[in-house]
N, C-alpha and C positions, 0 to 999 in steps of 0.2 A: 504493499499499499504506499501511497506517496506522501501522507502527511500524519501527525499525530493528533491533531486537534480533532474534537468530535466531528465525524464526516456526515453532516447532513446536507444533502443535495440541495440545490436551490430551485427554487420555481415550482416547489410541491409543497402540499401541507404535512407539517411537521406532526405527529400524535406520540410523544414518547411513551414507550410501553416498559412498565417495570420488570416483564418477563424477557431479561437477556441478563449476558454476564460477560467478564472479560473471556477472550480468547485465550488460550494456552499461549504461553510466551514465545513459542517457536512455529506458531501457526502461519503458515502462507496462506492469504486468500486467494484461492484459485478455482474455484466452482462457483456456478450459477446454477441455482435449482428453482425449477417452475412448478407452481402448486396451482391447485385450485380450490375455493372455498365458497360456500353459501351457506346462510343461516336465516331460517331454518332451511335443511338441505332442499336443493332445487328452487330455492325462492331467492329473488333479487331486490337490492333497495334496501331502503331501513340502514339504522345505524348498529345493526347488531354485530357485524364483523369487528368494526371499530370497538364496540364496547365488550366485544370478547377478548381482543388483543389488549385491552387496557384494564382488563379484569372487573370491568361493573356490566356485567351483562344482566339482564333484568330476567330472571328465571321464570317470572309469572307472564311472560309476553309468550312463552311456546314450551310445551311439554318436553321437546328435544332439549331446551336449553338446561333443563335440570339435569340432563344424562351429563352434559358436558361441562357444569358448572365447577367442578373439581379441577378441571385442565387448567394449566398455566403454560400457554403457547404464544408464541409472535413470530413474525416475520419481518424481514426489513421494509419491504413494501408490499402495497396492495394495488392494484389495478382496476378500478370499479368497471362497472358494465359501459359508463358513460365515458370513460379513459381518464377519469380522475386518479393521479397518483397521490397515495399517502405514504409516508414514512414512517415508521414506528421504532427503529432501533438504527442508531448510526451505524456505517459499515465496518468501523474498527472492533465494534462489539459483536459477541455471538448472540443470535436470535434463536428462538426455539421454535424451531420449524420442521427438522427433517426426523428428530426422534433417532430409534435406533435404524441406522443406514450404514451404506459402503459403497463407494466409487471406487472402482480400479483396484482394490484390495484395501484402500485406505477407509477405515473404519470412523465413526462418530463425524459425520460430514458437516454438523453445525460448527465445528471446529474452525472449518476451512473455507465455508461457503457462505453465499449470500442466497437468501429466499426472497423470491417473488411470488406473491399469491396473485392468481387471476379471480374475480369474483365470476364464479362460474360453477358447472357441473360436468362430470364427464362425458354424459351424453348431450348437453346442450351447446351447440355451436358458440364460440366466443364472438364479440362484436369486432366489426372491422376496426375501429378506434382502439381497441384493447391491444389488438395486433400491432398496428402502428403506435401506441404508447408503449408497448412492451419492447419494441425494436430500440426505440429512442432512449428508453431508461436503461436497457442492456448496454448498448454504446456507452452511454455517460457513466454506467458501473464499470465498464472493461477500461476506460480512460484512467479511473481513480485505481483500479485493481488490474494492472495490466497482465497479470498471470492468468487472468479469466481469457480464453480463447474460445473459439465458437467449438472446440473438439471439448471444451470443458463447461458446456452448457447441458443439462439433463434434466428431465423429470422426476419428480418424487417417486413415480411409479420403478423408475429404473435403479434408485439408490434404495428402495425398501419394497423389492418384489414380492407379492404376497401379502405384504402389509398395508400398503396404499396403491392406489389405482391412479391418482392425479398426475397430471391434468388431464388424462383419460383420451379415449378414441375420437372426441369431439376437437382435439386440439390439433391445429395444421402444421406439424413441425415444418415442412418444406415452404410453407408460406411465411413463417417466421425467419427460418433462416435465410431466405430470399430477400426480406425486408432488412434484416441485420447485416446483409451484405450490400446494400445499395448506400 
């Protein structure tokens, strides 16, 4: 990483999550992990993803929220259906997004990765603006974290197979990578 002050990207909304900690001292940030999230499942809009990452989810809003209320998770970024980007964790910190995971024989992906959540669901197509903003955000992250290359961008389903399925079959990898390379 290029700098030591907190790395909050400019021109996006910052929502500092308590669900993060220091990366191991020898960690080199060199992986980008794409996820999806929707709360309640397969429903979009509303404040619930932000509230979930900030530990203020109102469990009375939906029965599903009671099932997940004990979880403490975050991602570095969220891209909403309308293209709005929120940053929850500065890039130099470890967000709690990947859980038990492994990339090319290296375990504990949270230690060395940046996590981007797309507001979405495995089977529902993502929006055009989400792909555009994802490519823009990925490029900005790669500028700050030059060890992240296109070969080191993966889905949650690839680093936690059998446990996770996102971003799922609805995610168009060729489209995203083409935008990333323009």
